[in-house]
N, C-alpha and C positions, 0 to 999 in steps of 0.2 A: 795418071795421078799428077805427074810433073806438070803436064799442060794445064790441068785444072788449077793447080796452085799458082802457076804463072798468070792464068786468066784472072783468078781472084785478086792477086797482087795488083794487076793492071787496073782492074775495076776499082779497087780500094784507093789506088793512087789518084785516079781520076776524080773520085768523090772527094778525097781530101783536098785536092787542088781547087775544086769548085767551091768547097766550103771556105777555104782560106781566101779565095778571091772574093767570095760574098762578104766575108768579114771585113776585108780590106775596103770594099765599096761602102759598107755601112760606116766604118770608121771615117772614111773620107767625107761622107755626108755629115757626120757629127761635127767636123771642124770647119766645114765650108760656111762662110757667113751668108746670111740672107741678103738679097739685093738691097742696097741702101743708096741713097743719094749722097755721093761723096764730093759734090761740087764745092770748090773753095769759094766762099762768099765773102763779101766785104760790106760793112755798114759804117757810116759816119753819122753821128748824132750831134746836136747842138744844145748844150746846157746854157748858153749865153755867156757873155764875157764876165758876168758877175755870178755865174753858176746858180741862177735862180730858177732853173727848170730841172725837173726830174724826168727821166725817160726810161720806161719799162720796155724790155726787149724780149721777144719770143725767138729763140734761136731756130726753132723748127720751121717757122713760116717767114722769119725776117721782119715781122710786123713790129712797130714801135708805137708807144702811147706817151704823149707829152702832157705833163701836169705842172702847175705852179707849186713850187716847194712851200711857199708861205701860205698856201690855201687851207692848211689844217694845223691843229695844235697837238692832238693826241691820236694815237692809233691803238685800237683794241684788238686783241687776238680774236679771230672770227670763228674758230672751231667750237663745237659744243663744250669741250673740256677747257677751252681757253680761259685764262685768268689774268694774263699780263697786259700791262698798259705801257705804251712807249711814247716818249716825248718826241716832238719834231725837233731834233737837235740841229737840223738844217737852219732853224731860226735862232739858234743859240739859246735853247731852252734849258732850264734847270728846275729842280724840285727838291723839296724837303718834307719828309714825313714826320709829323709831330706826334706827341703822345696823347693828344686830346681827341675826344670823340664828340666834342661840342663845336660844331661849325661856326656858330656865332661868336664864341668866346675863346677862340684859339689864340694863344700867346705866341707871337712870332719872334720874340726877343731871343737873340743868340742863335738864330737858325743857321744851319750850315748847308749850303747848296751842294747838290749832287746832280750828275747827269747820267745818261745811259752809256754803257760800254758799246763800242762800235762792232762787237760781235753780234749784237742784236739777240743775245740769249736772254730769256725772260728773267732769270734769277740775277742778272747783272744790270737790271734797270733801276732807275732812281726810285720808282714806286716799290720795287721788290715784289715779294709774294703778296697777292691780294686775296688769297683763299687758302685755308688749310685743308688737310686731307679729309676732314669731315664735311667740307663744303661751306664752312663758316667764313664769311668775308672779313677782311681787315678793314674796319670802318674808322680807323684813326685818320685825322684830317691831313691832307697833303697840300702844301703851299706851292704854287707854281709860278715861275717866272717865264712869261711867254716869249721873252727875247727882247733885248734892249735895242736891236736894230729895226724892229718892226712895230713895237708897241711902246707907248709913252704914257706917263702920268698914271692914273688909277687903272687904266686899261691894260697895263703891263702885267698885273698880278691877279691870280685867282686862288681861292681856297676851294678844295674839292673833297668830297666824302663819297665813298662807295657805299651805297645802301644795300645792294644785293647783287649777286652774280648767279645766273642759272644757265642751263644748257642753251637757252634761246636769247638771253639778253643780259646787259649790265644796266643797273639803275644807279644814277649818280645825282648828287646835288652839289651846287657850287654857287659862289658869290665873289664879289670883289672883296678886298681886305676890309673895307668899311661896312661890309654886309649888304651893300646895295647890289642891285642887279642879280638878285637871288633867283635860281631856277632849279627845277628837278627835270631830269632828262633820261630817256630810255635809249640806250645804244643797242640796236639789234645785232644778233650774231647771224652770219651767213657763211656756211662752211664751203661755199664755192669760191670764197675769197680768202686771202691770207690774213688781211687786216681790215678793220672797219675804221674809217677816218672821221674825226670829229673836230669841229671848230667852236670856240667860245663866242665867236662873232654873232651878232644879231640874236643874242640870248641863247644860242646853241643850235648848231646845224650839223647834219651828216654831209660829208663831202664825197662825191664820186670821183675817185682819183686813180685807182689802179685797175687793170684788167682782172678778170677771174684768175685764181691762182694757177690753173692749168694752162694759162695763156701768157705767162711770162717766166723767164729764167733768171735774168739779171736786171738790175736797175742802176742807172747812173744818177747820183744824188749828192747833195751836200750834207755833211754831218760833223759832229764834234769828235775829234780824236784827242784822247787824254795822254799827255806826256807826264807821267807820274814823277819823273826825275826832276822836272822843272819846278820853280817856285809857283805859288798860287797864281801870280799875275800872268804867267805864261803857260800854265798847265793845260788849259782847255782851248784847243785850237780848231778853227773851222777848216775842214778839208773837203775836197770833192773826189769822189771815186766810184767804184763799182761794188755793189752788194749782190749776193745771190739770194734766191727765193728759198730761204731755209724752212719756211712753213710748208713747203710742198716737196720736201725731201730732196731738194737740190743740194749737191755737194760739189766740192772743187779740190783739185790737186794743183800744186804750184811747182813749176820746174824752172830752175834758175841755174845757169852754168856756174860751176865751181862752188855751188852752195847745196846742191841736191845730189846725193850719191846715185850713180847710174844715169845721170842726165843724158838725154838724147836731144839733138836739135829739132826744132819745130817741124822742119820739112820731112824728116825721116821717122818721126814718132808715129806709131800706129797702134792698132788695137791689141797687139801682142804685148805691148809695153805697159798697158794699163795696170795689171796686177802688181807691178813693181813699185808703185807709188801710193802713198796714203791719201785718202780723200777726207775732207773736213766739212762739217756741217755749219761751222761759224760763218756768218754772213759776210765777214770782211776779209776772207782769204785773198780775194783779188784786191780789195781795198784801194789805196791811192798810190802805192809804191811802184806801180808800173811806169810811173813818170817821175822825173826829178827836175829840180830847178837849177839852172846855171846862172849864177850871179854875175858872171862876166858878160854874158850875152843878154841877160835879163829875160830869158826865155825858158820854157819847159822843153825837155827832150824825153824821148821814150827810152826806157832802160833796155839795153840790148840783151840778147840771149835769155829772155824771160818770157814764158808763156804759161798757159793754164789749160787744164782739162776739166770740163764740166760734165757732171752726170745729172740728167734731168729726171723728172718724176716718172718718165716712161722707161727709164733705164738706158737711155741713149747717151752716148758719149761724144763730146765735141772738143776739139782742141782749138784754142783761141789765143791770138797774140795781137797786141796793139802796134800801130805803125805811125800814128800822128796824133797831135793834140790841137792842131790848128787847121782851119779850113783854107780854101783856095785864096781867100782874101787876107789871110794872115791873122784872123781873129782866133783867140784862144777859146778854150771851153768846148772844143769840137772833137771829142775822142773818135778815132777811126781804128777799126780793128778788122781782121780777117779771121774766119773760122771755118772749120770743116768737120762734118760728122765722120767718126772713125769706127763706131760700133753701134 
C-alpha cells in the first residue's frame, strides 16, 4: 500500500509539473510580440521655403504625396455620415455664417470673421454644424474670404449656401458678393478618402489632392493657429506643422522631458510603455511646436527631448522624432524625422 501511495504521488507530481509547464508556455506565447519590422527609418520632405506644399506621409510604406496648398478652397467630410466643411486655412481663409437663407440678398454689414480651429474637429470649424440630428441641413448663407494672399478684388469673396446633404453627396450653390458667377455644384462623398477637396476656380472643380485615407497617417501643411490672448491684429497666425489623419482613427501621444510624467527617452521607449501615456484624436497634437525660432541666429531649431507615438488605423504604433528643418543646402521648410514601429 505504501508503494502504491508513493507511485500515485510520483505520477501526480509529474502530471502537475507537465500542466504547469504547459501553462507557462501558453502564457509565454500570449506576451510574445508577432514579428514586425522594427527598422529605424528616416524621411525628409520639402514644403518649400514659403511652405506652399503639403505632403502626405504613409508611415507603413514610407510613401509620400506632394500637393499644392493653394489648389483648393474647401474640404468636405467624405464619409456617408459626414457633414462638416473645412476652410483651407493654409491660404489664410475665413468665413462668417449669416442669419439669411436668401443667397442673392444676404446682408454682409457687420460680419465677424471666424476660422477653423487647428484641432480639425468638426464642431470647431467656422461653418459649424451643417446638419441636425434629423438630417436637416443648415441652409443659412456663409460668406467666405478665400484669402488675401492668393485672391484679389471680387475673386476674393464668395457667398455659399448648402442645399442638401445626403449619404452620397453635398449640394451647394454659391456666387460672388455681387451675385455674379452663380453656380450650383454637387460634391460627391467617397468613404475611401478622409476629405473631398473643392475649389471655386473655373466655376467650381473637385481637386484630387490626398491619397485614400488608409494610405496616409500624417500630413505636413500650412494652417492658421489662433492666439486668443493676442489682439485681433495678431490673433490669427499662419504656421506650418504636422497634422494626423483623424478621419481614419489615427491618434497621437506626446512625450516631452520635464513636461510629461513618466517620460522615457526616445531611444529606450518601447511597446511596454505605451499604456502609460494618453493618446489624442485632435489633428494638431504634433502641430508646429516640435521646432522653435531663435531670433539671435534667425534660424529654426528642433526642440530637444520631444517625440511622439502614433497609432494608425491598423492599430500599429510608431515612435517618431524630428531632427532637422533644413536640407543639405541650408533651405528651410524641409522637416526631417526618424521613426520606428514598436508594436
